[in-house]
mmCIF file as Biopython writes it, N, C-alpha, C and O atoms, coordinates in Angstrom:
data_model
#
loop_
_atom_site.group_PDB
_atom_site.id
_atom_site.type_symbol
_atom_site.label_atom_id
_atom_site.label_alt_id
_atom_site.label_comp_id
_atom_site.label_asym_id
_atom_site.label_entity_id
_atom_site.label_seq_id
_atom_site.pdbx_PDB_ins_code
_atom_site.Cartn_x
_atom_site.Cartn_y
_atom_site.Cartn_z
_atom_site.occupancy
_atom_site.B_iso_or_equiv
_atom_site.auth_seq_id
_atom_site.auth_asym_id
_atom_site.pdbx_PDB_model_num
ATOM 1   N N  . MET A ? 1  ? -7.192  -1.964 26.966 1.0 0.0 1  A 1 
ATOM 2   C CA . MET A ? 1  ? -7.966  -2.845 25.967 1.0 0.0 1  A 1 
ATOM 3   C C  . MET A ? 1  ? -7.188  -3.240 25.189 1.0 0.0 1  A 1 
ATOM 4   O O  . MET A ? 1  ? -6.228  -2.609 24.747 1.0 0.0 1  A 1 
ATOM 5   N N  . ALA A ? 2  ? -7.533  -4.429 24.904 1.0 0.0 2  A 1 
ATOM 6   C CA . ALA A ? 2  ? -6.710  -5.244 23.823 1.0 0.0 2  A 1 
ATOM 7   C C  . ALA A ? 2  ? -6.725  -4.546 22.649 1.0 0.0 2  A 1 
ATOM 8   O O  . ALA A ? 2  ? -7.647  -3.810 22.295 1.0 0.0 2  A 1 
ATOM 9   N N  . LEU A ? 3  ? -5.341  -4.844 21.804 1.0 0.0 3  A 1 
ATOM 10  C CA . LEU A ? 3  ? -5.176  -4.540 20.447 1.0 0.0 3  A 1 
ATOM 11  C C  . LEU A ? 3  ? -6.505  -4.704 19.449 1.0 0.0 3  A 1 
ATOM 12  O O  . LEU A ? 3  ? -7.112  -3.717 19.032 1.0 0.0 3  A 1 
ATOM 13  N N  . ASP A ? 4  ? -6.830  -5.886 19.164 1.0 0.0 4  A 1 
ATOM 14  C CA . ASP A ? 4  ? -7.705  -6.546 18.624 1.0 0.0 4  A 1 
ATOM 15  C C  . ASP A ? 4  ? -9.445  -6.093 19.150 1.0 0.0 4  A 1 
ATOM 16  O O  . ASP A ? 4  ? -10.406 -6.037 18.383 1.0 0.0 4  A 1 
ATOM 17  N N  . ASP A ? 5  ? -9.462  -5.901 20.170 1.0 0.0 5  A 1 
ATOM 18  C CA . ASP A ? 5  ? -10.711 -4.779 20.239 1.0 0.0 5  A 1 
ATOM 19  C C  . ASP A ? 5  ? -10.310 -3.469 19.539 1.0 0.0 5  A 1 
ATOM 20  O O  . ASP A ? 5  ? -10.733 -3.318 18.393 1.0 0.0 5  A 1 
ATOM 21  N N  . ALA A ? 6  ? -9.477  -2.411 20.133 1.0 0.0 6  A 1 
ATOM 22  C CA . ALA A ? 6  ? -9.364  -1.224 19.639 1.0 0.0 6  A 1 
ATOM 23  C C  . ALA A ? 6  ? -9.395  -1.559 17.919 1.0 0.0 6  A 1 
ATOM 24  O O  . ALA A ? 6  ? -10.085 -0.928 17.119 1.0 0.0 6  A 1 
ATOM 25  N N  . ILE A ? 7  ? -8.720  -2.398 17.662 1.0 0.0 7  A 1 
ATOM 26  C CA . ILE A ? 7  ? -8.825  -2.306 15.956 1.0 0.0 7  A 1 
ATOM 27  C C  . ILE A ? 7  ? -10.296 -2.536 15.302 1.0 0.0 7  A 1 
ATOM 28  O O  . ILE A ? 7  ? -10.680 -1.907 14.316 1.0 0.0 7  A 1 
ATOM 29  N N  . LYS A ? 8  ? -11.139 -3.605 16.039 1.0 0.0 8  A 1 
ATOM 30  C CA . LYS A ? 8  ? -12.535 -3.710 15.874 1.0 0.0 8  A 1 
ATOM 31  C C  . LYS A ? 8  ? -13.163 -2.663 15.906 1.0 0.0 8  A 1 
ATOM 32  O O  . LYS A ? 8  ? -14.014 -2.425 15.049 1.0 0.0 8  A 1 
ATOM 33  N N  . LYS A ? 9  ? -12.850 -1.719 17.006 1.0 0.0 9  A 1 
ATOM 34  C CA . LYS A ? 9  ? -14.024 -0.516 17.129 1.0 0.0 9  A 1 
ATOM 35  C C  . LYS A ? 9  ? -13.389 0.659  15.978 1.0 0.0 9  A 1 
ATOM 36  O O  . LYS A ? 9  ? -14.197 1.289  15.296 1.0 0.0 9  A 1 
ATOM 37  N N  . ILE A ? 10 ? -11.994 0.884  15.831 1.0 0.0 10 A 1 
ATOM 38  C CA . ILE A ? 10 ? -11.845 1.504  14.671 1.0 0.0 10 A 1 
ATOM 39  C C  . ILE A ? 10 ? -12.147 1.074  13.650 1.0 0.0 10 A 1 
ATOM 40  O O  . ILE A ? 10 ? -12.097 1.986  12.825 1.0 0.0 10 A 1 
ATOM 41  N N  . LEU A ? 11 ? -12.567 -0.207 13.033 1.0 0.0 11 A 1 
ATOM 42  C CA . LEU A ? 11 ? -12.998 -0.561 12.027 1.0 0.0 11 A 1 
ATOM 43  C C  . LEU A ? 11 ? -14.714 -0.365 12.046 1.0 0.0 11 A 1 
ATOM 44  O O  . LEU A ? 11 ? -15.269 -0.190 10.961 1.0 0.0 11 A 1 
ATOM 45  N N  . TYR A ? 12 ? -15.556 -0.399 13.342 1.0 0.0 12 A 1 
ATOM 46  C CA . TYR A ? 12 ? -17.028 0.100  13.277 1.0 0.0 12 A 1 
ATOM 47  C C  . TYR A ? 12 ? -17.209 1.560  13.065 1.0 0.0 12 A 1 
ATOM 48  O O  . TYR A ? 12 ? -18.070 2.112  12.380 1.0 0.0 12 A 1 
ATOM 49  N N  . MET A ? 13 ? -16.015 2.225  13.943 1.0 0.0 13 A 1 
ATOM 50  C CA . MET A ? 13 ? -16.060 3.700  13.619 1.0 0.0 13 A 1 
ATOM 51  C C  . MET A ? 13 ? -16.011 4.278  12.041 1.0 0.0 13 A 1 
ATOM 52  O O  . MET A ? 13 ? -16.642 5.263  11.659 1.0 0.0 13 A 1 
ATOM 53  N N  . ASP A ? 14 ? -15.120 3.449  11.203 1.0 0.0 14 A 1 
ATOM 54  C CA . ASP A ? 14 ? -14.867 3.647  10.079 1.0 0.0 14 A 1 
ATOM 55  C C  . ASP A ? 14 ? -16.409 3.546  9.286  1.0 0.0 14 A 1 
ATOM 56  O O  . ASP A ? 14 ? -16.860 4.434  8.562  1.0 0.0 14 A 1 
ATOM 57  N N  . GLU A ? 15 ? -17.163 2.111  9.640  1.0 0.0 15 A 1 
ATOM 58  C CA . GLU A ? 15 ? -18.264 2.023  9.106  1.0 0.0 15 A 1 
ATOM 59  C C  . GLU A ? 15 ? -19.220 3.072  9.047  1.0 0.0 15 A 1 
ATOM 60  O O  . GLU A ? 15 ? -19.849 3.511  8.084  1.0 0.0 15 A 1 
ATOM 61  N N  . LEU A ? 16 ? -19.221 3.412  10.299 1.0 0.0 16 A 1 
ATOM 62  C CA . LEU A ? 16 ? -20.455 4.389  10.975 1.0 0.0 16 A 1 
ATOM 63  C C  . LEU A ? 16 ? -20.131 5.752  10.319 1.0 0.0 16 A 1 
ATOM 64  O O  . LEU A ? 16 ? -21.102 6.424  9.973  1.0 0.0 16 A 1 
ATOM 65  N N  . ILE A ? 17 ? -18.505 6.401  10.036 1.0 0.0 17 A 1 
ATOM 66  C CA . ILE A ? 17 ? -18.483 7.630  9.252  1.0 0.0 17 A 1 
ATOM 67  C C  . ILE A ? 17 ? -18.821 7.336  7.670  1.0 0.0 17 A 1 
ATOM 68  O O  . ILE A ? 17 ? -19.146 8.282  6.953  1.0 0.0 17 A 1 
ATOM 69  N N  . ARG A ? 18 ? -18.747 6.149  7.203  1.0 0.0 18 A 1 
ATOM 70  C CA . ARG A ? 18 ? -19.182 6.022  5.748  1.0 0.0 18 A 1 
ATOM 71  C C  . ARG A ? 18 ? -20.799 6.035  5.699  1.0 0.0 18 A 1 
ATOM 72  O O  . ARG A ? 18 ? -21.334 6.349  4.635  1.0 0.0 18 A 1 
ATOM 73  N N  . GLN A ? 19 ? -21.559 5.714  6.775  1.0 0.0 19 A 1 
ATOM 74  C CA . GLN A ? 19 ? -22.757 5.886  6.510  1.0 0.0 19 A 1 
ATOM 75  C C  . GLN A ? 19 ? -23.164 6.977  7.124  1.0 0.0 19 A 1 
ATOM 76  O O  . GLN A ? 19 ? -24.368 7.147  7.318  1.0 0.0 19 A 1 
ATOM 77  N N  . GLU A ? 20 ? -22.119 8.004  7.578  1.0 0.0 20 A 1 
ATOM 78  C CA . GLU A ? 20 ? -22.823 9.182  8.080  1.0 0.0 20 A 1 
ATOM 79  C C  . GLU A ? 20 ? -23.715 9.053  9.195  1.0 0.0 20 A 1 
ATOM 80  O O  . GLU A ? 20 ? -24.715 9.766  9.276  1.0 0.0 20 A 1 
ATOM 81  N N  . SER A ? 21 ? -23.424 8.187  10.067 1.0 0.0 21 A 1 
ATOM 82  C CA . SER A ? 21 ? -24.600 8.137  11.209 1.0 0.0 21 A 1 
ATOM 83  C C  . SER A ? 21 ? -23.667 8.045  12.445 1.0 0.0 21 A 1 
ATOM 84  O O  . SER A ? 21 ? -24.123 7.319  13.329 1.0 0.0 21 A 1 
ATOM 85  N N  . THR A ? 22 ? -22.517 8.590  12.697 1.0 0.0 22 A 1 
ATOM 86  C CA . THR A ? 22 ? -21.649 8.617  13.949 1.0 0.0 22 A 1 
ATOM 87  C C  . THR A ? 22 ? -22.950 9.227  15.094 1.0 0.0 22 A 1 
ATOM 88  O O  . THR A ? 22 ? -23.527 8.439  15.842 1.0 0.0 22 A 1 
ATOM 89  N N  . GLY A ? 23 ? -23.259 10.647 15.075 1.0 0.0 23 A 1 
ATOM 90  C CA . GLY A ? 23 ? -23.554 11.406 15.804 1.0 0.0 23 A 1 
ATOM 91  C C  . GLY A ? 23 ? -22.421 12.363 16.527 1.0 0.0 23 A 1 
ATOM 92  O O  . GLY A ? 23 ? -21.274 12.523 16.111 1.0 0.0 23 A 1 
ATOM 93  N N  . THR A ? 24 ? -22.797 12.753 17.294 1.0 0.0 24 A 1 
ATOM 94  C CA . THR A ? 24 ? -21.147 13.677 18.264 1.0 0.0 24 A 1 
ATOM 95  C C  . THR A ? 24 ? -20.373 12.468 18.787 1.0 0.0 24 A 1 
ATOM 96  O O  . THR A ? 24 ? -20.681 11.288 18.952 1.0 0.0 24 A 1 
ATOM 97  N N  . ALA A ? 25 ? -19.209 13.210 18.999 1.0 0.0 25 A 1 
ATOM 98  C CA . ALA A ? 25 ? -18.153 12.520 19.669 1.0 0.0 25 A 1 
ATOM 99  C C  . ALA A ? 25 ? -18.658 11.747 20.783 1.0 0.0 25 A 1 
ATOM 100 O O  . ALA A ? 25 ? -18.490 10.539 20.946 1.0 0.0 25 A 1 
ATOM 101 N N  . ARG A ? 26 ? -19.380 12.655 21.643 1.0 0.0 26 A 1 
ATOM 102 C CA . ARG A ? 26 ? -19.852 12.162 23.055 1.0 0.0 26 A 1 
ATOM 103 C C  . ARG A ? 26 ? -20.891 10.768 22.641 1.0 0.0 26 A 1 
ATOM 104 O O  . ARG A ? 26 ? -20.868 9.706  23.262 1.0 0.0 26 A 1 
ATOM 105 N N  . GLU A ? 27 ? -21.679 11.031 21.585 1.0 0.0 27 A 1 
ATOM 106 C CA . GLU A ? 27 ? -22.495 9.886  21.350 1.0 0.0 27 A 1 
ATOM 107 C C  . GLU A ? 27 ? -22.288 8.640  20.457 1.0 0.0 27 A 1 
ATOM 108 O O  . GLU A ? 27 ? -22.942 7.607  20.311 1.0 0.0 27 A 1 
ATOM 109 N N  . LEU A ? 28 ? -20.656 9.309  19.680 1.0 0.0 28 A 1 
ATOM 110 C CA . LEU A ? 28 ? -20.106 7.973  19.144 1.0 0.0 28 A 1 
ATOM 111 C C  . LEU A ? 28 ? -19.387 7.147  20.360 1.0 0.0 28 A 1 
ATOM 112 O O  . LEU A ? 28 ? -19.713 5.967  20.483 1.0 0.0 28 A 1 
ATOM 113 N N  . ALA A ? 29 ? -18.437 7.693  21.256 1.0 0.0 29 A 1 
ATOM 114 C CA . ALA A ? 29 ? -18.241 7.293  22.444 1.0 0.0 29 A 1 
ATOM 115 C C  . ALA A ? 29 ? -19.034 6.258  23.253 1.0 0.0 29 A 1 
ATOM 116 O O  . ALA A ? 29 ? -18.722 5.112  23.577 1.0 0.0 29 A 1 
ATOM 117 N N  . THR A ? 30 ? -20.067 6.922  23.476 1.0 0.0 30 A 1 
ATOM 118 C CA . THR A ? 30 ? -21.370 5.628  24.402 1.0 0.0 30 A 1 
ATOM 119 C C  . THR A ? 30 ? -21.598 4.299  22.809 1.0 0.0 30 A 1 
ATOM 120 O O  . THR A ? 30 ? -21.507 3.074  22.896 1.0 0.0 30 A 1 
ATOM 121 N N  . GLN A ? 31 ? -21.765 4.762  22.087 1.0 0.0 31 A 1 
ATOM 122 C CA . GLN A ? 31 ? -22.030 3.319  20.885 1.0 0.0 31 A 1 
ATOM 123 C C  . GLN A ? 31 ? -21.049 2.630  21.400 1.0 0.0 31 A 1 
ATOM 124 O O  . GLN A ? 31 ? -21.257 1.630  22.087 1.0 0.0 31 A 1 
ATOM 125 N N  . LEU A ? 32 ? -19.663 3.163  21.082 1.0 0.0 32 A 1 
ATOM 126 C CA . LEU A ? 32 ? -18.405 2.768  21.270 1.0 0.0 32 A 1 
ATOM 127 C C  . LEU A ? 32 ? -18.017 1.852  22.439 1.0 0.0 32 A 1 
ATOM 128 O O  . LEU A ? 32 ? -17.444 0.763  22.463 1.0 0.0 32 A 1 
ATOM 129 N N  . GLY A ? 33 ? -18.437 2.520  23.251 1.0 0.0 33 A 1 
ATOM 130 C CA . GLY A ? 33 ? -18.294 1.864  24.710 1.0 0.0 33 A 1 
ATOM 131 C C  . GLY A ? 33 ? -16.885 2.398  25.438 1.0 0.0 33 A 1 
ATOM 132 O O  . GLY A ? 33 ? -16.410 1.805  26.406 1.0 0.0 33 A 1 
ATOM 133 N N  . ILE A ? 34 ? -16.239 3.661  24.817 1.0 0.0 34 A 1 
ATOM 134 C CA . ILE A ? 34 ? -15.071 4.031  25.190 1.0 0.0 34 A 1 
ATOM 135 C C  . ILE A ? 34 ? -15.221 5.615  25.539 1.0 0.0 34 A 1 
ATOM 136 O O  . ILE A ? 34 ? -16.316 6.176  25.566 1.0 0.0 34 A 1 
ATOM 137 N N  . SER A ? 35 ? -14.132 6.184  25.770 1.0 0.0 35 A 1 
ATOM 138 C CA . SER A ? 35 ? -14.414 7.685  26.074 1.0 0.0 35 A 1 
ATOM 139 C C  . SER A ? 35 ? -14.632 8.613  25.225 1.0 0.0 35 A 1 
ATOM 140 O O  . SER A ? 35 ? -15.209 8.085  24.275 1.0 0.0 35 A 1 
ATOM 141 N N  . LYS A ? 36 ? -14.508 9.561  25.066 1.0 0.0 36 A 1 
ATOM 142 C CA . LYS A ? 36 ? -14.597 10.933 24.081 1.0 0.0 36 A 1 
ATOM 143 C C  . LYS A ? 36 ? -13.272 10.823 23.678 1.0 0.0 36 A 1 
ATOM 144 O O  . LYS A ? 36 ? -13.113 10.411 22.529 1.0 0.0 36 A 1 
ATOM 145 N N  . ARG A ? 37 ? -12.030 11.151 24.492 1.0 0.0 37 A 1 
ATOM 146 C CA . ARG A ? 37 ? -10.829 11.124 24.324 1.0 0.0 37 A 1 
ATOM 147 C C  . ARG A ? 37 ? -10.517 10.095 23.289 1.0 0.0 37 A 1 
ATOM 148 O O  . ARG A ? 37 ? -9.879  10.561 22.345 1.0 0.0 37 A 1 
ATOM 149 N N  . HIS A ? 38 ? -10.812 8.732  23.202 1.0 0.0 38 A 1 
ATOM 150 C CA . HIS A ? 38 ? -10.429 7.702  22.832 1.0 0.0 38 A 1 
ATOM 151 C C  . HIS A ? 38 ? -11.294 8.026  21.224 1.0 0.0 38 A 1 
ATOM 152 O O  . HIS A ? 38 ? -10.779 7.758  20.138 1.0 0.0 38 A 1 
ATOM 153 N N  . VAL A ? 39 ? -12.204 8.432  21.333 1.0 0.0 39 A 1 
ATOM 154 C CA . VAL A ? 39 ? -12.867 8.866  19.886 1.0 0.0 39 A 1 
ATOM 155 C C  . VAL A ? 39 ? -11.977 9.530  18.941 1.0 0.0 39 A 1 
ATOM 156 O O  . VAL A ? 39 ? -11.856 9.057  17.812 1.0 0.0 39 A 1 
ATOM 157 N N  . TYR A ? 40 ? -11.257 10.719 19.335 1.0 0.0 40 A 1 
ATOM 158 C CA . TYR A ? 40 ? -10.405 11.728 19.051 1.0 0.0 40 A 1 
ATOM 159 C C  . TYR A ? 40 ? -9.245  11.167 18.844 1.0 0.0 40 A 1 
ATOM 160 O O  . TYR A ? 40 ? -8.605  11.816 18.017 1.0 0.0 40 A 1 
ATOM 161 N N  . ASN A ? 41 ? -8.616  10.122 19.284 1.0 0.0 41 A 1 
ATOM 162 C CA . ASN A ? 41 ? -7.234  9.293  19.084 1.0 0.0 41 A 1 
ATOM 163 C C  . ASN A ? 41 ? -7.703  8.527  17.983 1.0 0.0 41 A 1 
ATOM 164 O O  . ASN A ? 41 ? -6.901  8.584  17.052 1.0 0.0 41 A 1 
ATOM 165 N N  . TYR A ? 42 ? -9.066  7.580  17.654 1.0 0.0 42 A 1 
ATOM 166 C CA . TYR A ? 42 ? -9.231  6.668  16.925 1.0 0.0 42 A 1 
ATOM 167 C C  . TYR A ? 42 ? -9.447  7.411  15.551 1.0 0.0 42 A 1 
ATOM 168 O O  . TYR A ? 42 ? -9.229  6.842  14.481 1.0 0.0 42 A 1 
ATOM 169 N N  . LEU A ? 43 ? -9.929  8.839  15.647 1.0 0.0 43 A 1 
ATOM 170 C CA . LEU A ? 43 ? -10.236 9.725  14.510 1.0 0.0 43 A 1 
ATOM 171 C C  . LEU A ? 43 ? -8.793  9.979  13.832 1.0 0.0 43 A 1 
ATOM 172 O O  . LEU A ? 43 ? -8.606  9.942  12.616 1.0 0.0 43 A 1 
ATOM 173 N N  . LYS A ? 44 ? -7.805  10.242 14.797 1.0 0.0 44 A 1 
ATOM 174 C CA . LYS A ? 44 ? -6.673  10.450 14.350 1.0 0.0 44 A 1 
ATOM 175 C C  . LYS A ? 44 ? -5.689  9.623  13.685 1.0 0.0 44 A 1 
ATOM 176 O O  . LYS A ? 44 ? -4.740  9.981  12.986 1.0 0.0 44 A 1 
ATOM 177 N N  . VAL A ? 45 ? -6.136  8.239  14.077 1.0 0.0 45 A 1 
ATOM 178 C CA . VAL A ? 45 ? -5.474  7.089  13.531 1.0 0.0 45 A 1 
ATOM 179 C C  . VAL A ? 45 ? -6.155  6.889  11.663 1.0 0.0 45 A 1 
ATOM 180 O O  . VAL A ? 45 ? -5.504  6.663  10.642 1.0 0.0 45 A 1 
ATOM 181 N N  . LEU A ? 46 ? -7.412  7.054  11.807 1.0 0.0 46 A 1 
ATOM 182 C CA . LEU A ? 46 ? -7.838  7.257  10.655 1.0 0.0 46 A 1 
ATOM 183 C C  . LEU A ? 46 ? -7.749  8.292  9.883  1.0 0.0 46 A 1 
ATOM 184 O O  . LEU A ? 46 ? -8.388  8.207  8.835  1.0 0.0 46 A 1 
ATOM 185 N N  . ARG A ? 47 ? -7.132  9.290  10.073 1.0 0.0 47 A 1 
ATOM 186 C CA . ARG A ? 47 ? -6.851  10.460 9.374  1.0 0.0 47 A 1 
ATOM 187 C C  . ARG A ? 47 ? -5.273  10.303 9.130  1.0 0.0 47 A 1 
ATOM 188 O O  . ARG A ? 47 ? -4.870  11.140 8.321  1.0 0.0 47 A 1 
ATOM 189 N N  . GLY A ? 48 ? -4.429  9.577  9.546  1.0 0.0 48 A 1 
ATOM 190 C CA . GLY A ? 48 ? -3.086  9.080  9.349  1.0 0.0 48 A 1 
ATOM 191 C C  . GLY A ? 48 ? -3.201  8.154  8.139  1.0 0.0 48 A 1 
ATOM 192 O O  . GLY A ? 48 ? -2.182  7.878  7.507  1.0 0.0 48 A 1 
ATOM 193 N N  . THR A ? 49 ? -4.144  7.762  7.857  1.0 0.0 49 A 1 
ATOM 194 C CA . THR A ? 49 ? -4.351  6.833  6.568  1.0 0.0 49 A 1 
ATOM 195 C C  . THR A ? 49 ? -4.700  7.080  5.525  1.0 0.0 49 A 1 
ATOM 196 O O  . THR A ? 49 ? -4.865  6.273  4.610  1.0 0.0 49 A 1 
ATOM 197 N N  . GLY A ? 50 ? -4.986  9.051  5.482  1.0 0.0 50 A 1 
ATOM 198 C CA . GLY A ? 50 ? -4.797  9.837  4.245  1.0 0.0 50 A 1 
ATOM 199 C C  . GLY A ? 50 ? -6.337  10.006 4.066  1.0 0.0 50 A 1 
ATOM 200 O O  . GLY A ? 50 ? -6.824  10.097 2.939  1.0 0.0 50 A 1 
ATOM 201 N N  . LYS A ? 51 ? -7.233  10.053 5.407  1.0 0.0 51 A 1 
ATOM 202 C CA . LYS A ? 51 ? -8.386  10.432 5.117  1.0 0.0 51 A 1 
ATOM 203 C C  . LYS A ? 51 ? -8.751  11.252 5.657  1.0 0.0 51 A 1 
ATOM 204 O O  . LYS A ? 51 ? -8.703  11.216 6.887  1.0 0.0 51 A 1 
ATOM 205 N N  . THR A ? 52 ? -9.340  12.489 4.909  1.0 0.0 52 A 1 
ATOM 206 C CA . THR A ? 52 ? -9.964  13.528 5.519  1.0 0.0 52 A 1 
ATOM 207 C C  . THR A ? 52 ? -11.383 13.493 6.410  1.0 0.0 52 A 1 
ATOM 208 O O  . THR A ? 52 ? -12.454 13.541 5.805  1.0 0.0 52 A 1 
ATOM 209 N N  . ILE A ? 53 ? -11.358 13.430 7.473  1.0 0.0 53 A 1 
ATOM 210 C CA . ILE A ? 53 ? -12.697 13.133 8.647  1.0 0.0 53 A 1 
ATOM 211 C C  . ILE A ? 53 ? -12.936 14.790 8.744  1.0 0.0 53 A 1 
ATOM 212 O O  . ILE A ? 53 ? -11.978 15.563 8.726  1.0 0.0 53 A 1 
ATOM 213 N N  . VAL A ? 54 ? -14.202 15.204 8.841  1.0 0.0 54 A 1 
ATOM 214 C CA . VAL A ? 54 ? -14.800 16.116 9.407  1.0 0.0 54 A 1 
ATOM 215 C C  . VAL A ? 54 ? -16.193 16.087 10.251 1.0 0.0 54 A 1 
ATOM 216 O O  . VAL A ? 54 ? -16.850 15.067 10.043 1.0 0.0 54 A 1 
ATOM 217 N N  . PHE A ? 55 ? -16.682 16.881 11.032 1.0 0.0 55 A 1 
ATOM 218 C CA . PHE A ? 55 ? -17.743 16.647 11.933 1.0 0.0 55 A 1 
ATOM 219 C C  . PHE A ? 55 ? -18.683 17.838 10.868 1.0 0.0 55 A 1 
ATOM 220 O O  . PHE A ? 55 ? -18.428 18.992 10.522 1.0 0.0 55 A 1 
ATOM 221 N N  . ASP A ? 56 ? -19.781 16.965 10.597 1.0 0.0 56 A 1 
ATOM 222 C CA . ASP A ? 56 ? -21.082 17.769 9.402  1.0 0.0 56 A 1 
ATOM 223 C C  . ASP A ? 56 ? -22.285 18.564 10.218 1.0 0.0 56 A 1 
ATOM 224 O O  . ASP A ? 56 ? -23.430 18.111 10.227 1.0 0.0 56 A 1 
ATOM 225 N N  . LYS A ? 57 ? -21.979 19.606 10.800 1.0 0.0 57 A 1 
ATOM 226 C CA . LYS A ? 57 ? -23.327 20.173 11.844 1.0 0.0 57 A 1 
ATOM 227 C C  . LYS A ? 57 ? -24.840 19.923 11.361 1.0 0.0 57 A 1 
ATOM 228 O O  . LYS A ? 57 ? -25.842 19.924 12.078 1.0 0.0 57 A 1 
ATOM 229 N N  . ILE A ? 58 ? -24.781 19.753 10.257 1.0 0.0 58 A 1 
ATOM 230 C CA . ILE A ? 58 ? -25.880 19.554 9.538  1.0 0.0 58 A 1 
ATOM 231 C C  . ILE A ? 58 ? -26.263 18.329 9.627  1.0 0.0 58 A 1 
ATOM 232 O O  . ILE A ? 58 ? -27.212 18.046 10.359 1.0 0.0 58 A 1 
ATOM 233 N N  . LYS A ? 59 ? -25.602 17.377 8.902  1.0 0.0 59 A 1 
ATOM 234 C CA . LYS A ? 59 ? -25.612 16.335 9.552  1.0 0.0 59 A 1 
ATOM 235 C C  . LYS A ? 59 ? -25.732 15.517 10.783 1.0 0.0 59 A 1 
ATOM 236 O O  . LYS A ? 59 ? -26.488 14.549 10.866 1.0 0.0 59 A 1 
ATOM 237 N N  . GLY A ? 60 ? -25.005 15.914 11.685 1.0 0.0 60 A 1 
ATOM 238 C CA . GLY A ? 60 ? -24.979 15.805 13.012 1.0 0.0 60 A 1 
ATOM 239 C C  . GLY A ? 60 ? -24.128 14.515 13.013 1.0 0.0 60 A 1 
ATOM 240 O O  . GLY A ? 60 ? -24.387 13.561 13.747 1.0 0.0 60 A 1 
ATOM 241 N N  . SER A ? 61 ? -23.224 14.544 12.251 1.0 0.0 61 A 1 
ATOM 242 C CA . SER A ? 61 ? -22.111 13.437 11.903 1.0 0.0 61 A 1 
ATOM 243 C C  . SER A ? 61 ? -20.414 13.353 11.353 1.0 0.0 61 A 1 
ATOM 244 O O  . SER A ? 61 ? -19.929 13.959 10.397 1.0 0.0 61 A 1 
ATOM 245 N N  . PHE A ? 62 ? -19.777 12.470 12.228 1.0 0.0 62 A 1 
ATOM 246 C CA . PHE A ? 62 ? -18.153 12.704 11.323 1.0 0.0 62 A 1 
ATOM 247 C C  . PHE A ? 62 ? -18.488 11.997 10.062 1.0 0.0 62 A 1 
ATOM 248 O O  . PHE A ? 62 ? -19.106 10.941 9.920  1.0 0.0 62 A 1 
ATOM 249 N N  . ILE A ? 63 ? -17.835 12.971 8.960  1.0 0.0 63 A 1 
ATOM 250 C CA . ILE A ? 63 ? -18.066 12.380 7.669  1.0 0.0 63 A 1 
ATOM 251 C C  . ILE A ? 63 ? -16.765 12.570 6.880  1.0 0.0 63 A 1 
ATOM 252 O O  . ILE A ? 63 ? -16.074 13.567 7.090  1.0 0.0 63 A 1 
ATOM 253 N N  . TYR A ? 64 ? -16.411 11.647 5.983  1.0 0.0 64 A 1 
ATOM 254 C CA . TYR A ? 64 ? -15.280 11.450 5.201  1.0 0.0 64 A 1 
ATOM 255 C C  . TYR A ? 64 ? -15.548 12.475 3.963  1.0 0.0 64 A 1 
ATOM 256 O O  . TYR A ? 64 ? -16.351 12.253 3.057  1.0 0.0 64 A 1 
ATOM 257 N N  . GLU A ? 65 ? -14.702 13.682 4.090  1.0 0.0 65 A 1 
ATOM 258 C CA . GLU A ? 65 ? -14.371 14.790 2.738  1.0 0.0 65 A 1 
ATOM 259 C C  . GLU A ? 65 ? -14.356 14.259 1.865  1.0 0.0 65 A 1 
ATOM 260 O O  . GLU A ? 65 ? -13.615 13.277 1.809  1.0 0.0 65 A 1 
ATOM 261 N N  . ASP A ? 66 ? -15.201 14.641 0.674  1.0 0.0 66 A 1 
ATOM 262 C CA . ASP A ? 66 ? -14.604 14.162 -0.805 1.0 0.0 66 A 1 
ATOM 263 C C  . ASP A ? 66 ? -13.559 15.186 -1.191 1.0 0.0 66 A 1 
ATOM 264 O O  . ASP A ? 66 ? -13.767 16.398 -1.249 1.0 0.0 66 A 1 
ATOM 265 N N  . THR A ? 67 ? -12.657 14.704 -1.394 1.0 0.0 67 A 1 
ATOM 266 C CA . THR A ? 67 ? -11.255 15.201 -2.310 1.0 0.0 67 A 1 
ATOM 267 C C  . THR A ? 67 ? -10.961 14.893 -3.478 1.0 0.0 67 A 1 
ATOM 268 O O  . THR A ? 67 ? -10.764 13.729 -3.827 1.0 0.0 67 A 1 
ATOM 269 N N  . PRO A ? 68 ? -10.881 16.072 -4.377 1.0 0.0 68 A 1 
ATOM 270 C CA . PRO A ? 68 ? -10.906 16.056 -5.616 1.0 0.0 68 A 1 
ATOM 271 C C  . PRO A ? 68 ? -9.846  15.202 -6.249 1.0 0.0 68 A 1 
ATOM 272 O O  . PRO A ? 68 ? -9.777  15.112 -7.474 1.0 0.0 68 A 1 
#
């Protein structure tokens, strides 16, 4: 996978997280055309930027957790 393709997918994942419409890791992987393992790797990249990302079971989506 080319670096620019990975960056585009991470940015799209960021957009979906902001919209709180990612679905489960498996659903997100299908949307992005990547493996579930890649989803977790990309989440790790986003968390490395200082963002707190959690899975909200009620919303059924990964979300950015508000920090005071």
